[in-house]
C-alpha positions as CSV (number, residue, x, y, z in Angstrom):
1,M,14.7,37.0,34.0
2,K,14.6,36.5,30.2
3,K,17.9,34.5,30.4
4,T,16.3,32.3,33.0
5,I,13.2,31.7,30.9
6,V,15.3,31.0,27.8
7,S,17.5,28.7,29.8
8,K,14.6,26.7,31.2
9,L,12.9,26.5,27.7
10,S,16.2,25.2,26.2
11,V,16.3,22.5,28.8
12,V,12.7,21.5,28.2
13,I,13.4,21.4,24.4
14,L,16.5,19.4,24.9
15,V,14.8,16.9,27.2
16,F,11.9,16.5,24.8
17,A,14.3,16.0,21.9
18,V,16.2,13.3,23.8
19,V,13.0,11.5,24.9
20,Y,11.5,11.8,21.4
21,A,14.7,10.5,19.8
22,G,14.8,7.6,22.2
23,F,11.2,6.8,21.5
24,G,11.9,6.9,17.8
25,L,14.8,4.5,18.2
26,T,13.0,2.0,20.3
27,S,9.7,2.0,18.4
28,V,10.9,1.2,14.9
29,F,9.6,-2.3,15.7
30,A,7.1,-3.5,18.3
31,E,8.6,-4.9,21.5
32,A,9.7,-8.4,20.8
33,E,7.4,-11.1,22.2
34,F,9.7,-13.9,21.0
35,V,13.5,-13.8,21.1
36,M,15.5,-16.3,19.1
37,K,19.1,-16.1,20.1
38,G,21.7,-18.1,18.2
39,G,24.7,-17.9,15.9
40,T,27.4,-19.4,13.8
41,S,31.0,-20.5,14.4
42,V,32.3,-19.0,11.2
43,S,33.7,-15.5,10.6
44,Q,31.5,-12.6,9.6
45,K,32.3,-12.6,5.9
46,V,31.9,-16.4,5.4
47,W,28.9,-17.1,3.2
48,H,27.2,-19.3,5.9
49,N,27.2,-16.4,8.3
50,I,26.0,-13.9,5.6
51,L,23.0,-16.2,5.0
52,A,22.3,-16.5,8.8
53,E,22.4,-12.8,9.4
54,K,20.2,-12.0,6.4
55,W,17.7,-14.7,7.5
56,A,17.6,-13.2,11.0
57,E,17.0,-9.7,9.5
58,M,14.2,-11.1,7.3
59,I,12.3,-12.6,10.2
60,T,12.7,-9.6,12.5
61,E,11.6,-7.2,9.8
62,R,8.7,-9.3,8.5
63,S,7.3,-9.8,12.0
64,N,7.7,-6.0,12.8
65,G,10.0,-7.0,15.6
66,V,7.5,-9.3,17.3
67,V,10.0,-12.1,16.6
68,E,13.5,-10.9,17.2
69,V,16.2,-13.2,15.8
70,Q,19.6,-12.5,17.2
71,S,22.6,-13.8,15.2
72,H,26.1,-13.9,16.6
73,C,29.1,-14.8,14.4
74,C,32.6,-16.0,15.0
75,A,31.9,-18.7,17.7
76,V,31.2,-16.1,20.4
77,L,28.4,-18.4,21.6
78,G,30.7,-21.5,21.3
79,S,31.7,-24.0,18.7
80,D,29.2,-25.9,16.6
81,N,29.1,-28.7,19.1
82,E,28.8,-26.3,22.1
83,M,26.0,-24.3,20.5
84,G,24.3,-27.6,19.6
85,E,24.3,-28.7,23.2
86,K,23.0,-25.3,24.4
87,T,20.2,-25.4,21.8
88,M,19.2,-28.9,22.8
89,M,19.0,-27.8,26.4
90,G,17.2,-24.5,25.6
91,G,20.1,-22.1,26.5
92,L,20.0,-21.0,22.8
93,Q,17.0,-21.0,20.5
94,W,18.8,-21.8,17.3
95,Y,22.3,-22.5,15.9
96,Y,24.2,-23.0,12.7
97,T,26.0,-26.2,11.8
98,S,27.2,-27.9,8.7
99,T,26.0,-31.0,7.0
100,S,29.3,-32.7,7.9
101,N,28.9,-32.0,11.6
102,L,25.3,-33.0,11.5
103,A,26.2,-36.4,10.0
104,R,28.2,-37.1,13.1
105,F,25.1,-37.5,15.2
106,I,22.3,-38.0,12.6
107,K,23.5,-41.0,10.7
108,E,20.9,-40.4,8.0
109,M,22.9,-37.4,6.9
110,F,26.0,-39.5,6.3
111,A,25.2,-39.7,2.6
112,F,26.4,-36.1,2.4
113,E,29.8,-37.3,3.3
114,L,30.1,-39.6,0.3
115,P,32.3,-38.0,-2.4
116,Y,30.6,-36.8,-5.5
117,L,27.1,-37.8,-4.4
118,I,26.2,-34.1,-4.3
119,Q,27.7,-32.5,-7.4
120,D,25.9,-29.3,-7.9
121,L,24.8,-26.2,-5.8
122,D,21.1,-27.1,-6.4
123,D,21.4,-30.8,-5.5
124,N,20.4,-29.9,-1.9
125,Y,17.0,-28.7,-3.1
126,K,16.3,-32.0,-4.8
127,V,17.1,-33.9,-1.6
128,F,15.5,-31.8,1.1
129,Y,12.9,-29.7,-0.7
130,E,9.6,-30.2,-2.5
131,N,7.8,-27.5,-4.5
132,G,10.2,-24.8,-3.1
133,T,9.6,-25.6,0.6
134,L,11.5,-27.8,3.1
135,G,10.0,-31.3,2.9
136,G,9.9,-34.7,1.3
137,P,10.8,-38.2,2.4
138,I,14.4,-37.6,3.4
139,T,13.6,-34.4,5.3
140,E,10.8,-36.2,7.2
141,V,13.2,-39.0,8.3
142,V,15.9,-36.4,9.4
143,Q,13.3,-34.3,11.3
144,K,12.1,-37.4,13.3
145,K,15.7,-38.2,14.2
146,L,16.4,-34.5,15.2
147,A,13.2,-34.4,17.3
148,K,14.6,-37.1,19.6
149,K,17.4,-34.6,20.4
150,N,14.9,-31.7,20.9
151,L,15.9,-30.1,17.6
152,H,14.0,-29.1,14.4
153,M,15.6,-28.3,11.0
154,L,14.5,-24.9,9.5
155,W,16.7,-24.9,6.4
156,V,19.5,-26.4,4.4
157,S,21.2,-24.1,2.0
158,G,22.8,-24.8,-1.4
159,A,26.0,-26.8,-1.2
160,N,29.5,-25.5,-1.4
161,F,32.4,-27.7,-2.5
162,R,35.9,-28.5,-1.3
163,A,38.7,-27.9,-3.8
164,T,42.3,-29.0,-3.1
165,I,45.0,-26.3,-2.5
166,N,48.7,-27.0,-2.0
167,S,52.1,-25.5,-1.9
168,K,54.0,-28.0,-4.0
169,K,52.8,-28.2,-7.6
170,E,49.8,-28.0,-10.0
171,I,47.4,-30.9,-9.6
172,R,45.2,-31.9,-12.6
173,V,44.2,-35.5,-11.9
174,P,44.2,-37.8,-8.8
175,K,47.6,-39.4,-9.4
176,D,49.2,-35.9,-9.3
177,T,48.7,-35.9,-5.5
178,A,51.1,-38.7,-4.9
179,G,53.4,-37.8,-2.0
180,I,51.5,-34.6,-1.2
181,K,50.5,-34.3,2.5
182,L,47.0,-33.0,2.7
183,R,45.2,-32.0,5.9
184,V,41.9,-33.8,6.6
185,T,39.3,-33.4,9.3
186,A,38.3,-36.2,11.7
187,S,36.1,-37.6,8.9
188,A,37.1,-41.2,8.0
189,V,35.5,-40.5,4.5
190,E,37.7,-37.5,3.9
191,R,40.8,-39.5,4.9
192,E,39.9,-42.2,2.4
193,D,39.2,-39.6,-0.3
194,V,42.8,-38.4,-0.1
195,A,44.2,-41.9,0.2
196,S,42.3,-43.0,-3.0
197,W,44.2,-40.4,-5.0
198,G,47.6,-41.5,-3.7
199,G,48.0,-38.5,-1.4
200,S,49.0,-38.7,2.3
201,P,46.1,-37.7,4.6
202,V,47.1,-35.9,7.8
203,P,44.3,-35.4,10.4
204,M,44.6,-32.0,12.0
205,A,42.5,-29.3,13.8
206,Y,41.6,-26.4,11.5
207,G,43.2,-23.9,13.8
208,E,46.6,-25.5,13.3
209,V,46.5,-25.5,9.5
210,Y,48.1,-22.2,8.6
211,T,51.2,-22.8,10.9
212,A,51.5,-26.4,9.6
213,L,51.6,-25.1,6.1
214,Q,54.3,-22.6,6.9
215,Q,56.4,-25.2,8.6
216,G,55.9,-27.9,5.9
217,T,54.1,-30.3,8.3
218,I,51.4,-30.5,5.6
219,D,51.5,-29.4,1.9
220,G,47.8,-28.5,1.5
221,L,44.2,-29.2,2.3
222,G,40.7,-29.5,1.0
223,I,38.7,-26.3,1.4
224,G,36.1,-24.1,-0.4
225,L,38.0,-21.5,-2.4
226,A,35.8,-18.7,-1.0
227,E,36.9,-19.8,2.5
228,A,40.6,-20.0,1.5
229,Y,40.8,-16.3,0.7
230,P,39.7,-14.7,4.0
231,M,42.0,-17.3,5.8
232,K,44.9,-16.0,3.7
233,F,45.9,-19.5,2.6
234,Y,47.1,-17.9,-0.6
235,E,50.2,-16.8,1.4
236,V,51.3,-20.4,1.8
237,C,49.5,-22.3,-1.0
238,K,50.1,-21.3,-4.6
239,Y,48.1,-24.0,-6.4
240,A,44.5,-25.1,-6.5
241,V,42.4,-27.6,-8.4
242,K,38.6,-27.5,-8.6
243,N,38.1,-31.2,-8.0
244,Y,35.1,-30.4,-5.9
245,Y,35.0,-33.8,-4.3
246,N,33.1,-33.1,-1.0
247,A,30.0,-31.1,-0.5
248,Y,29.1,-29.2,2.6
249,A,26.2,-26.9,3.4
250,P,24.9,-24.7,6.2
251,V,22.0,-26.1,8.3
252,I,19.9,-24.1,10.7
253,L,18.4,-26.0,13.7
254,V,16.0,-24.6,16.3
255,N,15.1,-25.9,19.8
256,L,12.0,-28.0,19.3
257,E,10.2,-27.1,22.5
258,Y,10.7,-23.4,21.6
259,W,9.5,-24.0,18.1
260,N,6.3,-25.9,19.2
261,K,5.4,-23.0,21.6
262,L,5.5,-20.4,18.8
263,P,2.1,-19.2,17.5
264,E,1.3,-20.8,14.1
265,K,1.4,-17.5,12.2
266,Y,5.0,-16.9,13.3
267,K,6.0,-20.5,12.5
268,E,4.7,-19.9,9.0
269,L,6.5,-16.6,8.8
270,I,9.8,-18.2,9.8
271,K,9.3,-21.1,7.5
272,Q,8.7,-18.7,4.6
273,A,11.7,-16.7,5.5
274,S,13.8,-19.9,5.7
275,D,12.7,-21.0,2.2
276,D,13.3,-17.5,0.9
277,I,16.9,-17.3,2.2
278,V,17.7,-20.6,0.6
279,K,16.4,-19.3,-2.8
280,W,18.3,-16.0,-2.3
281,G,21.5,-17.9,-1.5
282,S,21.1,-20.0,-4.6
283,D,20.7,-16.9,-6.8
284,H,23.7,-15.0,-5.4
285,M,26.2,-17.6,-4.2
286,R,28.1,-18.4,-7.4
287,A,28.7,-14.8,-8.7
288,E,28.8,-12.9,-5.4
289,Y,30.8,-15.3,-3.4
290,N,32.5,-18.3,-5.1
291,D,33.5,-16.6,-8.4
292,F,34.3,-13.4,-6.6
293,Y,36.8,-15.0,-4.2
294,A,38.2,-17.3,-6.8
295,K,39.2,-14.2,-8.8
296,K,40.6,-12.6,-5.6
297,L,42.8,-15.7,-5.1
298,E,44.0,-15.5,-8.7
299,E,44.9,-11.9,-8.2
300,T,47.2,-12.9,-5.4
301,G,49.1,-15.2,-7.8
302,M,47.4,-18.5,-6.9
303,K,47.1,-20.8,-10.0
304,I,43.6,-22.4,-10.1
305,Y,43.1,-25.3,-12.4
306,T,39.7,-26.3,-13.7
307,P,39.7,-30.0,-14.8
308,T,38.3,-30.9,-18.2
309,A,35.2,-33.1,-18.4
310,D,37.4,-36.2,-19.0
311,E,39.6,-35.3,-16.0
312,M,36.5,-34.8,-13.7
313,K,35.3,-38.2,-14.8
314,I,38.7,-39.6,-13.6
315,W,38.3,-37.8,-10.2
316,R,34.8,-39.1,-9.7
317,E,35.5,-42.7,-10.8
318,T,38.8,-42.9,-8.8
319,T,37.2,-41.6,-5.6
320,I,33.8,-43.3,-5.8
321,N,35.1,-46.7,-6.7
322,A,37.6,-46.7,-3.8
323,V,35.6,-44.9,-1.1
324,W,31.9,-45.8,-1.4
325,P,32.4,-49.6,-0.9
326,Q,34.0,-48.9,2.4
327,F,31.0,-47.2,3.9
328,V,27.9,-48.2,2.0
329,G,26.3,-51.1,3.8
330,K,28.0,-50.1,7.0
331,N,27.6,-46.4,7.8
332,I,24.7,-46.1,5.3
333,S,22.3,-48.6,3.9
334,K,22.1,-49.2,0.2
335,E,18.4,-48.6,0.3
336,W,18.9,-45.2,1.9
337,L,21.6,-44.3,-0.6
338,D,19.2,-45.4,-3.4
339,L,16.6,-43.0,-2.1
340,W,19.1,-40.1,-2.2
341,K,20.1,-41.1,-5.8
342,S,16.5,-41.2,-6.9
343,R,15.9,-37.8,-5.5
344,L,19.0,-36.6,-7.4
345,G,17.8,-38.2,-10.6
346,R,20.8,-40.6,-10.8
């Protein structure tokens, strides 16, 4: 009899413990009233994804789970373009893209493509932010264009920059690229960047690059050094130059209809978290990401050259003088470019 009582009591305690544990796990936050599902196309350790995941956590925590932001990396929800289509149609609530990709369907962002217009991590804030929050004349124009596609911009983080890596030799100034085959994206600007130096631009999908480097189809490419390390390009490229000719930055876009239906207090919470993640990224990006991975690359034996001030002047003048005239007045108006320059203090 005692054994039966003890046995029944044990079962009750066990059931209570399981129920209590389950209750504790599910009640850390209130049940989500608003779910924002989205993601990035980059791998988990790439800075853009790190920012997106931290931003998602900020919103979920600050709203006590009322707004649950789900962030998926590694293109599990599709490529940038596929996620963009899904977000416009309402299948996703938000997605990550880059300024380069955004420029392909919002022509006002084309200025970002021009070499050496954006020259510093914090230049983005001068263009897209006022008094620490997303806004200003350029942002307003971009938002109106995005609205026509049922999208709304939440944040633009600090810029990263493409360096040039290759397997052949040390490059210090543009003329050193003569005869070197460098992979470029579908961007006409990037193609002209490489041509202006005397290099040979080779358009190629990113997924084909590593094998092409192994086989000698190309000799190198433009890429952020922090992205070069996790992709293991140090195995096939032994030289890099910090010519930092092209800026690119993560952009988070939300479905506009979804955004407009959110209660105002949660819009404000999301906007504040968006401004805060940009500030956090600016404070941490150089030391914890760019410098960290540059050192990692050097530890593998890659030789990374930092141009002198005079050499950087040669890079800028060579590229700007050859490339800008081909696109200003065609892909971008002089007046619009002047607005960007004025925001940048140039």
